[in-house]
C-alpha positions, 0 to 999 in steps of 0.5 A, spaced: 552 535 510 554 530 504 554 524 508 547 526 511 544 527 504 547 521 501 544 517 507 537 520 506 538 519 499 539 511 501 533 511 505 529 514 500 531 509 495 530 503 499 523 506 500 522 507 493 524 500 491 519 497 496 513 502 494 514 503 487 509 509 485 510 507 478 508 500 479 503 502 484 500 507 479 496 501 474 494 498 481 491 504 483 488 505 477 485 498 476 482 499 483 479 506 482 477 505 475 469 506 476 471 512 480 470 519 477 477 524 478 475 527 484 473 521 488 480 518 485 484 524 488 480 523 495 482 516 495 489 517 493 490 522 498 487 518 504 491 512 502 497 516 502 496 519 508 494 513 512 500 510 509 504 515 512 501 515 519 502 507 519 510 508 517 510 514 523 507 509 528 511 503 526 518 507 525 517 510 532 514 504 536 514 498 531 518 493 535 514 494 541 507 493 537 510 487 534 512 484 541 506 487 545 501 483 541 506 477 539 506 479 532 511 476 527 513 479 520 511 473 517 504 472 520 503 480 518 505 478 511 501 472 510 495 476 512 497 481 508 498 476 502 491 473 503 487 480 503 491 482 497 490 476 493 482 476 495 482 483 492 485 481 486 481 475 485 475 480 485 478 485 480 479 479 475 471 477 476 470 484 474 467 486 480 465 493 480 462 498 485 454 497 485 451 503 480 445 507 483 440 510 478 437 515 482 441 515 489 438 520 495 443 525 498 444 519 503 445 514 498 451 518 495 454 519 501 454 512 503 456 510 496 462 515 497 464 512 504 464 505 501 469 507 495 473 511 500 474 504 504 479 501 499 484 507 501 484 503 507 484 496 505 488 494 500 491 501 498 494 504 505 495 497 507 498 492 505 499 495 498 503 502 500 505 500 507 505 493 507 510 488 511 516 490 506 515 497 507 514 497 515 520 492 516 524 497 512 522 503 516 523 499 522 530 498 520 532 505 518 529 508 524 532 503 529 539 505 526 540 511 530 536 516 534 531 522 533 535 524 526 534 517 523 527 517 525 526 524 522 530 522 515 526 515 515 519 519 516 521 525 511 524 520 506 517 516 506 513 523 506 517 525 499 515 518 496 508 519 498 508 526 495 511 523 488 506 517 489 500 522 489 502 526 483 503 519 479 496 517 481 493 523 480 496 524 473 493 517 471 487 520 470 489 522 463 491 515 462 484 513 464 481 518 459 485 516 454 484 508 454 476 509 455 471 504 458 473 498 455 480 499 456 479 500 463 476 493 464 482 490 461 486 494 465 482 492 471 483 485 470 490 485 468 491 489 475 487 484 478 491 478 476 498 482 478 495 483 485 493 476 486 500 474 484 503 479 489 498 477 494 500 469 493 508 472 493 507 475 500 503 469 502 509 464 500 514 469 503 510 469 510 509 462 510 517 461 508 518 465 514 514 462 519 517 455 517 524 458 518 522 461 525 519 454 527 525 451 525 529 456 529 525 455 535 525 447 534 533 448 534 533 452 540 
């Protein structure tokens, strides 16, 4: 029993190190700075639910999916890095949701749908369930049978719940710093996101070069 708990804790900490909810909270706040609390909660719930689904899929059949489409982790990192860097650049430029002075009900729904899109990209993928998280999940899940799969998914689910609490609690921080503070945080997080994106891109290119050398050497 003790070994099971220790192993589950090890898996959880492995995920925590990759998908750090403390570090991701300011990023989430920067991406949702112009949204009201109810929309922010919807975005957080959708992003984390999608992240969990992604991890479940890749834990169960990650290697098969990669092999089926001929995808490498390096190419996944390169594409993810580009997406994150572009979002960060947009935030640095002060990109905000377009204001609508007198929206109709249809316009309101479309505006909400547009805001919820960031829950898919870049939040769910590649920020929350990015290449590193997916690789970690595949590594843990492939270490054994059904029990390993359950531990992997269970640990990530607990981390999603913790992340949701951090994201929602961030509303108090937004209310405290005010509108001008939000602008500063948005641009700062944009810079950090851009750097994260470039780092992912560098890792992806480095991995691709190593793979090329291995193929050439073979």
